[in-house]
All heavy atoms as TSV, in Angstrom:
chain	resi	resn	atom	element	x	y	z
A	1	MET	N	N	0.789	10.375	-11.968
A	1	MET	CA	C	0.246	9.074	-11.647
A	1	MET	C	C	-0.689	9.237	-10.463
A	1	MET	O	O	-0.337	9.890	-9.500
A	1	MET	CB	C	1.388	8.104	-11.318
A	1	MET	CG	C	0.897	6.706	-11.088
A	1	MET	SD	S	2.147	5.411	-11.247
A	1	MET	CE	C	3.179	5.716	-9.865
A	2	GLN	N	N	-1.857	8.615	-10.509
A	2	GLN	CA	C	-2.880	8.784	-9.482
A	2	GLN	C	C	-3.289	7.458	-8.858
A	2	GLN	O	O	-4.451	7.243	-8.542
A	2	GLN	CB	C	-4.123	9.457	-10.090
A	2	GLN	CG	C	-3.907	10.876	-10.528
A	2	GLN	CD	C	-3.850	11.816	-9.353
A	2	GLN	OE1	O	-4.486	11.592	-8.338
A	2	GLN	NE2	N	-3.063	12.856	-9.473
A	3	LEU	N	N	-2.378	6.541	-8.675
A	3	LEU	CA	C	-2.690	5.247	-8.082
A	3	LEU	C	C	-3.086	5.435	-6.624
A	3	LEU	O	O	-2.430	6.156	-5.883
A	3	LEU	CB	C	-1.466	4.323	-8.181
A	3	LEU	CG	C	-1.631	2.935	-7.580
A	3	LEU	CD1	C	-2.686	2.140	-8.347
A	3	LEU	CD2	C	-0.306	2.192	-7.595
A	4	GLN	N	N	-4.174	4.792	-6.227
A	4	GLN	CA	C	-4.636	4.815	-4.844
A	4	GLN	C	C	-4.632	3.395	-4.291
A	4	GLN	O	O	-4.951	2.448	-5.002
A	4	GLN	CB	C	-6.058	5.383	-4.759
A	4	GLN	CG	C	-6.177	6.823	-5.224
A	4	GLN	CD	C	-5.459	7.773	-4.288
A	4	GLN	OE1	O	-5.624	7.729	-3.077
A	4	GLN	NE2	N	-4.638	8.634	-4.858
A	5	GLN	N	N	-4.316	3.244	-3.020
A	5	GLN	CA	C	-4.231	1.934	-2.406
A	5	GLN	C	C	-5.577	1.234	-2.368
A	5	GLN	O	O	-5.659	0.039	-2.641
A	5	GLN	CB	C	-3.656	2.039	-0.990
A	5	GLN	CG	C	-3.464	0.693	-0.331
A	5	GLN	CD	C	-2.861	0.793	1.044
A	5	GLN	OE1	O	-2.609	1.870	1.553
A	5	GLN	NE2	N	-2.626	-0.347	1.664
A	6	GLY	N	N	-6.629	1.971	-2.042
A	6	GLY	CA	C	-7.952	1.355	-1.969
A	6	GLY	C	C	-7.950	0.166	-1.030
A	6	GLY	O	O	-7.507	0.258	0.095
A	7	ARG	N	N	-8.406	-0.986	-1.514
A	7	ARG	CA	C	-8.475	-2.190	-0.680
A	7	ARG	C	C	-7.253	-3.091	-0.809
A	7	ARG	O	O	-7.217	-4.170	-0.234
A	7	ARG	CB	C	-9.727	-2.985	-1.035
A	7	ARG	CG	C	-10.985	-2.247	-0.682
A	7	ARG	CD	C	-12.203	-3.057	-0.978
A	7	ARG	NE	N	-13.374	-2.293	-0.585
A	7	ARG	CZ	C	-14.552	-2.811	-0.392
A	7	ARG	NH1	N	-14.737	-4.091	-0.581
A	7	ARG	NH2	N	-15.552	-2.054	-0.036
A	8	MET	N	N	-6.251	-2.630	-1.555
A	8	MET	CA	C	-5.023	-3.418	-1.684
A	8	MET	C	C	-4.234	-3.389	-0.376
A	8	MET	O	O	-4.288	-2.411	0.363
A	8	MET	CB	C	-4.122	-2.839	-2.783
A	8	MET	CG	C	-4.632	-2.995	-4.178
A	8	MET	SD	S	-3.423	-2.391	-5.384
A	8	MET	CE	C	-3.874	-0.647	-5.468
A	9	SER	N	N	-3.500	-4.457	-0.117
A	9	SER	CA	C	-2.581	-4.457	1.016
A	9	SER	C	C	-1.417	-3.532	0.664
A	9	SER	O	O	-1.254	-3.128	-0.491
A	9	SER	CB	C	-2.060	-5.865	1.280
A	9	SER	OG	O	-1.191	-6.273	0.224
A	10	ALA	N	N	-0.591	-3.232	1.651
A	10	ALA	CA	C	0.585	-2.394	1.400
A	10	ALA	C	C	1.498	-3.069	0.379
A	10	ALA	O	O	2.052	-2.410	-0.496
A	10	ALA	CB	C	1.341	-2.121	2.698
A	11	LEU	N	N	1.625	-4.384	0.457
A	11	LEU	CA	C	2.465	-5.114	-0.492
A	11	LEU	C	C	1.897	-5.049	-1.908
A	11	LEU	O	O	2.629	-4.789	-2.862
A	11	LEU	CB	C	2.619	-6.572	-0.057
A	11	LEU	CG	C	3.443	-7.467	-0.979
A	11	LEU	CD1	C	4.863	-6.934	-1.114
A	11	LEU	CD2	C	3.450	-8.891	-0.464
A	12	GLU	N	N	0.595	-5.252	-2.049
A	12	GLU	CA	C	-0.039	-5.175	-3.367
A	12	GLU	C	C	0.085	-3.768	-3.948
A	12	GLU	O	O	0.387	-3.599	-5.130
A	12	GLU	CB	C	-1.519	-5.555	-3.281
A	12	GLU	CG	C	-1.754	-7.005	-2.957
A	12	GLU	CD	C	-3.206	-7.294	-2.603
A	12	GLU	OE1	O	-3.853	-6.452	-1.942
A	12	GLU	OE2	O	-3.672	-8.379	-2.975
A	13	TYR	N	N	-0.146	-2.760	-3.109
A	13	TYR	CA	C	-0.045	-1.373	-3.549
A	13	TYR	C	C	1.377	-1.049	-3.994
A	13	TYR	O	O	1.597	-0.462	-5.053
A	13	TYR	CB	C	-0.492	-0.424	-2.425
A	13	TYR	CG	C	-0.208	1.026	-2.713
A	13	TYR	CD1	C	-0.905	1.702	-3.705
A	13	TYR	CD2	C	0.772	1.713	-2.014
A	13	TYR	CE1	C	-0.638	3.035	-3.990
A	13	TYR	CE2	C	1.046	3.036	-2.280
A	13	TYR	CZ	C	0.343	3.688	-3.274
A	13	TYR	OH	O	0.621	5.002	-3.547
A	14	ALA	N	N	2.368	-1.440	-3.195
A	14	ALA	CA	C	3.765	-1.163	-3.537
A	14	ALA	C	C	4.154	-1.845	-4.843
A	14	ALA	O	O	4.830	-1.241	-5.684
A	14	ALA	CB	C	4.680	-1.615	-2.408
A	15	SER	N	N	3.724	-3.079	-5.022
A	15	SER	CA	C	4.043	-3.806	-6.260
A	15	SER	C	C	3.442	-3.115	-7.471
A	15	SER	O	O	4.094	-2.953	-8.508
A	15	SER	CB	C	3.529	-5.243	-6.179
A	15	SER	OG	O	4.201	-5.949	-5.185
A	16	LYS	N	N	2.183	-2.703	-7.359
A	16	LYS	CA	C	1.515	-2.016	-8.461
A	16	LYS	C	C	2.178	-0.663	-8.728
A	16	LYS	O	O	2.349	-0.263	-9.876
A	16	LYS	CB	C	0.031	-1.838	-8.135
A	16	LYS	CG	C	-0.800	-1.371	-9.285
A	16	LYS	CD	C	-0.784	-2.425	-10.370
A	16	LYS	CE	C	-1.977	-2.297	-11.275
A	16	LYS	NZ	N	-1.924	-3.268	-12.371
A	17	PHE	N	N	2.553	0.042	-7.661
A	17	PHE	CA	C	3.208	1.336	-7.799
A	17	PHE	C	C	4.511	1.191	-8.579
A	17	PHE	O	O	4.781	1.950	-9.506
A	17	PHE	CB	C	3.473	1.941	-6.418
A	17	PHE	CG	C	4.059	3.315	-6.474
A	17	PHE	CD1	C	3.237	4.422	-6.579
A	17	PHE	CD2	C	5.429	3.509	-6.437
A	17	PHE	CE1	C	3.773	5.696	-6.646
A	17	PHE	CE2	C	5.981	4.771	-6.501
A	17	PHE	CZ	C	5.150	5.873	-6.604
A	18	VAL	N	N	5.331	0.212	-8.202
A	18	VAL	CA	C	6.603	-0.017	-8.888
A	18	VAL	C	C	6.359	-0.400	-10.345
A	18	VAL	O	O	7.024	0.102	-11.252
A	18	VAL	CB	C	7.433	-1.097	-8.158
A	18	VAL	CG1	C	8.623	-1.537	-8.991
A	18	VAL	CG2	C	7.884	-0.590	-6.800
A	19	GLU	N	N	5.386	-1.263	-10.569
A	19	GLU	CA	C	5.061	-1.696	-11.930
A	19	GLU	C	C	4.687	-0.506	-12.812
A	19	GLU	O	O	5.188	-0.356	-13.927
A	19	GLU	CB	C	3.912	-2.699	-11.892
A	19	GLU	CG	C	3.426	-3.152	-13.235
A	19	GLU	CD	C	2.180	-4.026	-13.133
A	19	GLU	OE1	O	1.945	-4.639	-12.081
A	19	GLU	OE2	O	1.428	-4.064	-14.126
A	20	LEU	N	N	3.818	0.356	-12.316
A	20	LEU	CA	C	3.351	1.488	-13.110
A	20	LEU	C	C	4.385	2.612	-13.214
A	20	LEU	O	O	4.441	3.299	-14.231
A	20	LEU	CB	C	2.040	2.035	-12.533
A	20	LEU	CG	C	0.854	1.076	-12.610
A	20	LEU	CD1	C	-0.352	1.678	-11.907
A	20	LEU	CD2	C	0.523	0.726	-14.048
A	21	SER	N	N	5.188	2.787	-12.187
A	21	SER	CA	C	6.159	3.885	-12.213
A	21	SER	C	C	7.252	3.652	-13.251
A	21	SER	O	O	7.906	4.612	-13.676
A	21	SER	CB	C	6.764	4.136	-10.834
A	21	SER	OG	O	7.548	3.042	-10.420
A	22	ARG	N	N	7.439	2.426	-13.686
A	22	ARG	CA	C	8.419	2.150	-14.745
A	22	ARG	C	C	8.080	2.904	-16.020
A	22	ARG	O	O	8.952	3.211	-16.816
A	22	ARG	CB	C	8.439	0.660	-15.094
A	22	ARG	CG	C	8.916	-0.237	-14.016
A	22	ARG	CD	C	8.909	-1.666	-14.474
A	22	ARG	NE	N	7.788	-1.900	-15.397
A	22	ARG	CZ	C	7.583	-3.005	-16.064
A	22	ARG	NH1	N	8.416	-3.993	-15.956
A	22	ARG	NH2	N	6.552	-3.147	-16.846
A	23	PHE	N	N	6.801	3.206	-16.212
A	23	PHE	CA	C	6.342	3.848	-17.435
A	23	PHE	C	C	6.399	5.373	-17.383
A	23	PHE	O	O	6.096	6.042	-18.359
A	23	PHE	CB	C	4.915	3.400	-17.778
A	23	PHE	CG	C	4.815	1.918	-17.969
A	23	PHE	CD1	C	4.234	1.116	-17.010
A	23	PHE	CD2	C	5.322	1.330	-19.113
A	23	PHE	CE1	C	4.149	-0.257	-17.191
A	23	PHE	CE2	C	5.250	-0.042	-19.303
A	23	PHE	CZ	C	4.664	-0.834	-18.337
A	24	VAL	N	N	6.749	5.920	-16.232
A	24	VAL	CA	C	6.796	7.370	-16.058
A	24	VAL	C	C	8.250	7.776	-15.801
A	24	VAL	O	O	8.773	7.578	-14.713
A	24	VAL	CB	C	5.891	7.821	-14.883
A	24	VAL	CG1	C	5.902	9.330	-14.747
A	24	VAL	CG2	C	4.484	7.300	-15.061
A	25	LEU	N	N	8.902	8.320	-16.796
A	25	LEU	CA	C	10.327	8.628	-16.705
A	25	LEU	C	C	10.658	9.589	-15.572
A	25	LEU	O	O	11.701	9.477	-14.942
A	25	LEU	CB	C	10.828	9.173	-18.039
A	25	LEU	CG	C	10.798	8.176	-19.197
A	25	LEU	CD1	C	11.255	8.861	-20.480
A	25	LEU	CD2	C	11.654	6.967	-18.907
A	26	ALA	N	N	9.780	10.535	-15.293
A	26	ALA	CA	C	10.042	11.497	-14.221
A	26	ALA	C	C	10.209	10.795	-12.877
A	26	ALA	O	O	11.015	11.205	-12.046
A	26	ALA	CB	C	8.916	12.525	-14.140
A	27	PHE	N	N	9.474	9.721	-12.659
A	27	PHE	CA	C	9.570	8.984	-11.403
A	27	PHE	C	C	10.908	8.273	-11.296
A	27	PHE	O	O	11.487	8.181	-10.224
A	27	PHE	CB	C	8.455	7.947	-11.296
A	27	PHE	CG	C	7.158	8.540	-10.886
A	27	PHE	CD1	C	6.429	9.310	-11.765
A	27	PHE	CD2	C	6.665	8.342	-9.627
A	27	PHE	CE1	C	5.231	9.875	-11.391
A	27	PHE	CE2	C	5.458	8.889	-9.249
A	27	PHE	CZ	C	4.761	9.661	-10.124
A	28	MET	N	N	11.374	7.772	-12.395
A	28	MET	CA	C	12.647	7.057	-12.391
A	28	MET	C	C	13.782	8.020	-12.041
A	28	MET	O	O	14.726	7.658	-11.370
A	28	MET	CB	C	12.905	6.428	-13.762
A	28	MET	CG	C	11.808	5.512	-14.248
A	28	MET	SD	S	11.801	3.891	-13.524
A	28	MET	CE	C	13.233	3.162	-14.240
A	29	ALA	N	N	13.690	9.261	-12.488
A	29	ALA	CA	C	14.756	10.237	-12.309
A	29	ALA	C	C	14.677	10.988	-10.972
A	29	ALA	O	O	15.685	11.391	-10.437
A	29	ALA	CB	C	14.725	11.245	-13.451
A	30	ASP	N	N	13.484	11.176	-10.451
A	30	ASP	CA	C	13.303	12.001	-9.255
A	30	ASP	C	C	12.823	11.139	-8.086
A	30	ASP	O	O	11.637	10.857	-7.947
A	30	ASP	CB	C	12.306	13.114	-9.554
A	30	ASP	CG	C	12.207	14.133	-8.434
A	30	ASP	OD1	O	12.566	13.810	-7.278
A	30	ASP	OD2	O	11.764	15.253	-8.710
A	31	LYS	N	N	13.743	10.752	-7.223
A	31	LYS	CA	C	13.423	9.861	-6.094
A	31	LYS	C	C	12.462	10.516	-5.103
A	31	LYS	O	O	11.611	9.856	-4.534
A	31	LYS	CB	C	14.707	9.438	-5.376
A	31	LYS	CG	C	15.669	8.686	-6.241
A	31	LYS	CD	C	15.142	7.322	-6.586
A	31	LYS	CE	C	16.180	6.535	-7.358
A	31	LYS	NZ	N	15.726	5.249	-7.772
A	32	LYS	N	N	12.602	11.823	-4.900
A	32	LYS	CA	C	11.716	12.533	-3.958
A	32	LYS	C	C	10.278	12.539	-4.483
A	32	LYS	O	O	9.338	12.297	-3.730
A	32	LYS	CB	C	12.223	13.963	-3.748
A	32	LYS	CG	C	11.405	14.784	-2.795
A	32	LYS	CD	C	11.724	14.467	-1.371
A	32	LYS	CE	C	11.058	15.486	-0.457
A	32	LYS	NZ	N	10.942	15.005	0.891
A	33	LEU	N	N	10.101	12.781	-5.764
A	33	LEU	CA	C	8.777	12.745	-6.380
A	33	LEU	C	C	8.185	11.348	-6.259
A	33	LEU	O	O	7.014	11.187	-5.926
A	33	LEU	CB	C	8.870	13.169	-7.849
A	33	LEU	CG	C	7.585	13.112	-8.659
A	33	LEU	CD1	C	6.534	14.059	-8.093
A	33	LEU	CD2	C	7.879	13.450	-10.116
A	34	ASN	N	N	8.999	10.355	-6.501
A	34	ASN	CA	C	8.573	8.968	-6.392
A	34	ASN	C	C	8.068	8.688	-4.977
A	34	ASN	O	O	6.977	8.132	-4.784
A	34	ASN	CB	C	9.757	8.059	-6.736
A	34	ASN	CG	C	9.369	6.633	-6.999
A	34	ASN	OD1	O	8.268	6.205	-6.728
A	34	ASN	ND2	N	10.294	5.876	-7.524
A	35	MET	N	N	8.835	9.078	-3.968
A	35	MET	CA	C	8.466	8.856	-2.581
A	35	MET	C	C	7.175	9.594	-2.227
A	35	MET	O	O	6.270	9.032	-1.606
A	35	MET	CB	C	9.591	9.324	-1.659
A	35	MET	CG	C	9.298	9.104	-0.188
A	35	MET	SD	S	10.569	9.779	0.888
A	35	MET	CE	C	10.270	11.530	0.733
A	36	ASN	N	N	7.065	10.859	-2.636
A	36	ASN	CA	C	5.869	11.651	-2.314
A	36	ASN	C	C	4.610	11.052	-2.932
A	36	ASN	O	O	3.564	10.997	-2.277
A	36	ASN	CB	C	6.046	13.096	-2.763
A	36	ASN	CG	C	7.058	13.832	-1.932
A	36	ASN	OD1	O	7.397	13.430	-0.828
A	36	ASN	ND2	N	7.580	14.910	-2.470
A	37	CYS	N	N	4.693	10.605	-4.166
A	37	CYS	CA	C	3.526	10.009	-4.818
A	37	CYS	C	C	3.151	8.684	-4.175
A	37	CYS	O	O	1.977	8.366	-4.029
A	37	CYS	CB	C	3.775	9.832	-6.310
A	37	CYS	SG	S	3.794	11.400	-7.184
A	38	PHE	N	N	4.148	7.918	-3.776
A	38	PHE	CA	C	3.894	6.653	-3.081
A	38	PHE	C	C	3.159	6.918	-1.769
A	38	PHE	O	O	2.172	6.267	-1.454
A	38	PHE	CB	C	5.214	5.925	-2.839
A	38	PHE	CG	C	5.068	4.589	-2.161
A	38	PHE	CD1	C	4.519	3.507	-2.832
A	38	PHE	CD2	C	5.492	4.414	-0.857
A	38	PHE	CE1	C	4.395	2.279	-2.221
A	38	PHE	CE2	C	5.378	3.185	-0.229
A	38	PHE	CZ	C	4.823	2.113	-0.910
A	39	GLU	N	N	3.615	7.902	-1.008
A	39	GLU	CA	C	2.971	8.262	0.260
A	39	GLU	C	C	1.534	8.711	0.045
A	39	GLU	O	O	0.628	8.318	0.777
A	39	GLU	CB	C	3.733	9.391	0.949
A	39	GLU	CG	C	5.067	9.010	1.513
A	39	GLU	CD	C	5.838	10.210	2.035
A	39	GLU	OE1	O	5.515	11.360	1.682
A	39	GLU	OE2	O	6.793	9.991	2.800
A	40	GLU	N	N	1.318	9.553	-0.949
A	40	GLU	CA	C	-0.008	10.134	-1.186
A	40	GLU	C	C	-1.071	9.108	-1.573
A	40	GLU	O	O	-2.246	9.331	-1.338
A	40	GLU	CB	C	0.072	11.226	-2.250
A	40	GLU	CG	C	0.725	12.493	-1.774
A	40	GLU	CD	C	0.008	13.102	-0.576
A	40	GLU	OE1	O	-1.227	13.228	-0.597
A	40	GLU	OE2	O	0.711	13.449	0.387
A	41	GLY	N	N	-0.676	8.001	-2.158
A	41	GLY	CA	C	-1.645	7.017	-2.612
A	41	GLY	C	C	-2.144	6.061	-1.550
A	41	GLY	O	O	-3.078	5.305	-1.780
A	42	HIS	N	N	-1.540	6.091	-0.370
A	42	HIS	CA	C	-1.960	5.178	0.695
A	42	HIS	C	C	-3.320	5.555	1.257
A	42	HIS	O	O	-3.770	6.699	1.140
A	42	HIS	CB	C	-0.933	5.169	1.832
A	42	HIS	CG	C	0.244	4.300	1.564
A	42	HIS	ND1	N	0.179	2.941	1.494
A	42	HIS	CD2	C	1.539	4.614	1.333
A	42	HIS	CE1	C	1.364	2.450	1.241
A	42	HIS	NE2	N	2.209	3.452	1.124
A	43	ASN	N	N	-3.961	4.583	1.895
A	43	ASN	CA	C	-5.215	4.837	2.591
A	43	ASN	C	C	-4.986	5.920	3.645
A	43	ASN	O	O	-3.890	6.022	4.203
A	43	ASN	CB	C	-5.715	3.562	3.272
A	43	ASN	CG	C	-6.166	2.539	2.272
A	43	ASN	OD1	O	-6.668	2.868	1.206
A	43	ASN	ND2	N	-5.984	1.273	2.590
A	44	PRO	N	N	-6.008	6.723	3.949
A	44	PRO	CA	C	-5.828	7.862	4.857
A	44	PRO	C	C	-5.202	7.521	6.213
A	44	PRO	O	O	-4.287	8.205	6.649
A	44	PRO	CB	C	-7.252	8.408	5.030
A	44	PRO	CG	C	-7.936	8.039	3.759
A	44	PRO	CD	C	-7.351	6.689	3.379
A	45	ASN	N	N	-5.647	6.458	6.885
A	45	ASN	CA	C	-5.084	6.176	8.212
A	45	ASN	C	C	-3.656	5.665	8.119
A	45	ASN	O	O	-2.823	5.979	8.950
A	45	ASN	CB	C	-5.956	5.238	9.025
A	45	ASN	CG	C	-6.017	3.831	8.472
A	45	ASN	OD1	O	-5.652	3.574	7.325
A	45	ASN	ND2	N	-6.489	2.912	9.281
A	46	LEU	N	N	-3.337	4.904	7.091
A	46	LEU	CA	C	-1.975	4.427	6.898
A	46	LEU	C	C	-1.068	5.589	6.504
A	46	LEU	O	O	0.032	5.743	7.028
A	46	LEU	CB	C	-1.947	3.332	5.823
A	46	LEU	CG	C	-0.622	2.629	5.576
A	46	LEU	CD1	C	-0.132	1.941	6.844
A	46	LEU	CD2	C	-0.771	1.605	4.466
A	47	LYS	N	N	-1.564	6.437	5.620
A	47	LYS	CA	C	-0.788	7.607	5.183
A	47	LYS	C	C	-0.478	8.523	6.366
A	47	LYS	O	O	0.647	8.987	6.513
A	47	LYS	CB	C	-1.547	8.374	4.104
A	47	LYS	CG	C	-0.813	9.610	3.616
A	47	LYS	CD	C	-1.434	10.278	2.413
A	47	LYS	CE	C	-2.877	10.519	2.511
A	47	LYS	NZ	N	-3.436	11.238	1.360
A	48	GLU	N	N	-1.452	8.742	7.214
A	48	GLU	CA	C	-1.254	9.617	8.374
A	48	GLU	C	C	-0.149	9.086	9.275
A	48	GLU	O	O	0.710	9.824	9.732
A	48	GLU	CB	C	-2.556	9.727	9.168
A	48	GLU	CG	C	-2.479	10.613	10.375
A	48	GLU	CD	C	-3.815	10.696	11.092
A	48	GLU	OE1	O	-4.818	10.994	10.429
A	48	GLU	OE2	O	-3.834	10.445	12.311
A	49	ARG	N	N	-0.144	7.779	9.496
A	49	ARG	CA	C	0.868	7.177	10.363
A	49	ARG	C	C	2.249	7.204	9.712
A	49	ARG	O	O	3.254	7.374	10.396
A	49	ARG	CB	C	0.451	5.765	10.734
A	49	ARG	CG	C	-0.786	5.783	11.631
A	49	ARG	CD	C	-1.336	4.420	11.889
A	49	ARG	NE	N	-0.410	3.622	12.687
A	49	ARG	CZ	C	-0.581	2.321	12.901
A	49	ARG	NH1	N	-1.619	1.687	12.374
A	49	ARG	NH2	N	0.281	1.650	13.622
A	50	ILE	N	N	2.312	7.041	8.400
A	50	ILE	CA	C	3.591	7.086	7.697
A	50	ILE	C	C	4.149	8.506	7.693
A	50	ILE	O	O	5.336	8.729	7.900
A	50	ILE	CB	C	3.444	6.569	6.252
A	50	ILE	CG1	C	3.156	5.068	6.260
A	50	ILE	CG2	C	4.693	6.865	5.434
A	50	ILE	CD1	C	2.750	4.530	4.896
A	51	LEU	N	N	3.267	9.494	7.474
A	51	LEU	CA	C	3.709	10.880	7.358
A	51	LEU	C	C	4.159	11.488	8.686
A	51	LEU	O	O	4.775	12.548	8.697
A	51	LEU	CB	C	2.612	11.734	6.724
A	51	LEU	CG	C	2.317	11.430	5.257
A	51	LEU	CD1	C	1.160	12.276	4.757
A	51	LEU	CD2	C	3.541	11.639	4.392
A	52	LEU	N	N	3.868	10.817	9.803
A	52	LEU	CA	C	4.336	11.320	11.092
A	52	LEU	C	C	5.862	11.347	11.149
A	52	LEU	O	O	6.448	12.162	11.848
A	52	LEU	CB	C	3.796	10.449	12.233
A	52	LEU	CG	C	2.309	10.591	12.512
A	52	LEU	CD1	C	1.877	9.579	13.567
A	52	LEU	CD2	C	1.971	11.997	12.962
A	53	CYS	N	N	6.479	10.468	10.394
A	53	CYS	CA	C	7.938	10.441	10.303
A	53	CYS	C	C	8.347	11.103	8.996
A	53	CYS	O	O	7.663	10.992	7.998
A	53	CYS	CB	C	8.456	9.014	10.332
A	53	CYS	SG	S	8.037	8.152	11.855
A	54	GLN	N	N	9.449	11.759	9.015
A	54	GLN	CA	C	9.938	12.453	7.828
A	54	GLN	C	C	10.943	11.559	7.107
A	54	GLN	O	O	12.144	11.656	7.323
A	54	GLN	CB	C	10.595	13.781	8.219
A	54	GLN	CG	C	9.655	14.762	8.855
A	54	GLN	CD	C	8.719	15.366	7.832
A	54	GLN	OE1	O	9.131	15.724	6.747
A	54	GLN	NE2	N	7.457	15.500	8.183
A	55	TYR	N	N	10.459	10.672	6.278
A	55	TYR	CA	C	11.351	9.770	5.548
A	55	TYR	C	C	12.028	10.518	4.415
A	55	TYR	O	O	11.444	11.402	3.803
A	55	TYR	CB	C	10.577	8.560	5.017
A	55	TYR	CG	C	10.028	7.724	6.138
A	55	TYR	CD1	C	8.673	7.737	6.441
A	55	TYR	CD2	C	10.874	6.950	6.917
A	55	TYR	CE1	C	8.170	6.990	7.486
A	55	TYR	CE2	C	10.379	6.204	7.972
A	55	TYR	CZ	C	9.027	6.224	8.251
A	55	TYR	OH	O	8.540	5.491	9.289
A	56	ILE	N	N	13.257	10.116	4.134
A	56	ILE	CA	C	14.017	10.810	3.091
A	56	ILE	C	C	14.218	9.960	1.848
A	56	ILE	O	O	14.790	10.432	0.888
A	56	ILE	CB	C	15.380	11.297	3.625
A	56	ILE	CG1	C	16.205	10.130	4.147
A	56	ILE	CG2	C	15.205	12.362	4.679
A	56	ILE	CD1	C	17.637	10.469	4.460
A	57	SER	N	N	13.746	8.722	1.881
A	57	SER	CA	C	13.905	7.890	0.691
A	57	SER	C	C	12.654	7.054	0.458
A	57	SER	O	O	11.898	6.760	1.391
A	57	SER	CB	C	15.126	6.977	0.810
A	57	SER	OG	O	14.874	5.917	1.700
A	58	TYR	N	N	12.470	6.666	-0.773
A	58	TYR	CA	C	11.360	5.797	-1.146
A	58	TYR	C	C	11.465	4.474	-0.390
A	58	TYR	O	O	10.472	3.955	0.099
A	58	TYR	CB	C	11.371	5.567	-2.659
A	58	TYR	CG	C	10.462	4.463	-3.108
A	58	TYR	CD1	C	9.088	4.650	-3.126
A	58	TYR	CD2	C	10.965	3.236	-3.508
A	58	TYR	CE1	C	8.236	3.632	-3.536
A	58	TYR	CE2	C	10.127	2.221	-3.916
A	58	TYR	CZ	C	8.758	2.420	-3.926
A	58	TYR	OH	O	7.937	1.410	-4.320
A	59	GLU	N	N	12.674	3.948	-0.270
A	59	GLU	CA	C	12.880	2.671	0.403
A	59	GLU	C	C	12.444	2.734	1.864
A	59	GLU	O	O	11.827	1.794	2.377
A	59	GLU	CB	C	14.347	2.239	0.297
A	59	GLU	CG	C	14.778	1.844	-1.092
A	59	GLU	CD	C	15.071	3.023	-2.027
A	59	GLU	OE1	O	15.149	4.194	-1.567
A	59	GLU	OE2	O	15.197	2.773	-3.236
A	60	ASP	N	N	12.743	3.835	2.555
A	60	ASP	CA	C	12.317	4.007	3.946
A	60	ASP	C	C	10.794	4.085	4.046
A	60	ASP	O	O	10.187	3.500	4.943
A	60	ASP	CB	C	12.925	5.276	4.558
A	60	ASP	CG	C	14.414	5.161	4.778
A	60	ASP	OD1	O	14.945	4.031	4.789
A	60	ASP	OD2	O	15.056	6.218	4.936
A	61	THR	N	N	10.193	4.821	3.136
A	61	THR	CA	C	8.737	4.954	3.122
A	61	THR	C	C	8.077	3.612	2.839
A	61	THR	O	O	7.087	3.239	3.472
A	61	THR	CB	C	8.305	5.987	2.064
A	61	THR	OG1	O	8.998	7.212	2.309
A	61	THR	CG2	C	6.814	6.243	2.106
A	62	TYR	N	N	8.643	2.880	1.911
A	62	TYR	CA	C	8.165	1.545	1.532
A	62	TYR	C	C	8.195	0.617	2.750
A	62	TYR	O	O	7.211	-0.035	3.071
A	62	TYR	CB	C	9.090	1.046	0.423
A	62	TYR	CG	C	8.772	-0.274	-0.207
A	62	TYR	CD1	C	7.837	-0.366	-1.237
A	62	TYR	CD2	C	9.440	-1.425	0.175
A	62	TYR	CE1	C	7.574	-1.574	-1.855
A	62	TYR	CE2	C	9.188	-2.633	-0.443
A	62	TYR	CZ	C	8.257	-2.706	-1.454
A	62	TYR	OH	O	8.006	-3.894	-2.057
A	63	SER	N	N	9.317	0.594	3.479
A	63	SER	CA	C	9.448	-0.241	4.673
A	63	SER	C	C	8.456	0.178	5.752
A	63	SER	O	O	7.854	-0.663	6.422
A	63	SER	CB	C	10.868	-0.158	5.222
A	63	SER	OG	O	11.779	-0.711	4.330
A	64	ALA	N	N	8.284	1.476	5.922
A	64	ALA	CA	C	7.361	1.979	6.948
A	64	ALA	C	C	5.933	1.535	6.665
A	64	ALA	O	O	5.186	1.207	7.581
A	64	ALA	CB	C	7.428	3.493	7.014
A	65	ALA	N	N	5.535	1.518	5.404
A	65	ALA	CA	C	4.169	1.110	5.050
A	65	ALA	C	C	3.902	-0.316	5.512
A	65	ALA	O	O	2.840	-0.609	6.053
A	65	ALA	CB	C	3.959	1.221	3.543
A	66	PHE	N	N	4.859	-1.203	5.325
A	66	PHE	CA	C	4.680	-2.587	5.758
A	66	PHE	C	C	4.666	-2.698	7.273
A	66	PHE	O	O	3.864	-3.431	7.837
A	66	PHE	CB	C	5.774	-3.485	5.187
A	66	PHE	CG	C	5.690	-3.584	3.691
A	66	PHE	CD1	C	6.699	-3.055	2.912
A	66	PHE	CD2	C	4.615	-4.173	3.070
A	66	PHE	CE1	C	6.641	-3.128	1.531
A	66	PHE	CE2	C	4.538	-4.246	1.688
A	66	PHE	CZ	C	5.559	-3.714	0.927
A	67	ASN	N	N	5.537	-1.951	7.941
A	67	ASN	CA	C	5.579	-1.980	9.400
A	67	ASN	C	C	4.295	-1.440	10.008
A	67	ASN	O	O	3.763	-2.004	10.959
A	67	ASN	CB	C	6.788	-1.198	9.930
A	67	ASN	CG	C	8.097	-1.864	9.583
A	67	ASN	OD1	O	8.151	-3.077	9.375
A	67	ASN	ND2	N	9.156	-1.092	9.498
A	68	VAL	N	N	3.812	-0.341	9.491
A	68	VAL	CA	C	2.594	0.285	10.006
A	68	VAL	C	C	1.391	-0.620	9.762
A	68	VAL	O	O	0.558	-0.803	10.642
A	68	VAL	CB	C	2.378	1.679	9.377
A	68	VAL	CG1	C	0.999	2.210	9.686
A	68	VAL	CG2	C	3.447	2.641	9.860
A	69	GLU	N	N	1.286	-1.188	8.561
A	69	GLU	CA	C	0.146	-2.051	8.266
A	69	GLU	C	C	0.155	-3.299	9.143
A	69	GLU	O	O	-0.895	-3.793	9.526
A	69	GLU	CB	C	0.166	-2.458	6.796
A	69	GLU	CG	C	-1.095	-3.206	6.390
A	69	GLU	CD	C	-1.139	-3.513	4.912
A	69	GLU	OE1	O	-0.314	-4.307	4.441
A	69	GLU	OE2	O	-2.019	-2.948	4.243
A	70	GLY	N	N	1.332	-3.770	9.508
A	70	GLY	CA	C	1.439	-4.971	10.341
A	70	GLY	C	C	1.088	-4.739	11.794
A	70	GLY	O	O	0.845	-5.673	12.536
A	71	ASP	N	N	1.052	-3.482	12.233
A	71	ASP	CA	C	0.722	-3.158	13.637
A	71	ASP	C	C	-0.724	-3.433	13.956
A	71	ASP	O	O	-1.600	-3.300	13.211
A	71	ASP	CB	C	1.036	-1.691	13.951
A	71	ASP	CG	C	2.535	-1.449	14.018
A	71	ASP	OD1	O	3.295	-2.423	14.083
A	71	ASP	OD2	O	2.926	-0.256	14.001
């Protein structure tokens, strides 16, 4: 999956990511892959700030994206 955030907000991007990931069985089974792909699709400055922390779950990464974008 190659979804990119582009001009979407973090909320719009996360919603689209979840919507599309339902169609990819590997994402449903592999939480680490899901988290890594979610991180990679963010805008460069948001991604850089998220990657400074070593999140271990998709849910943590998801929350961080909203917190970082709100700063």
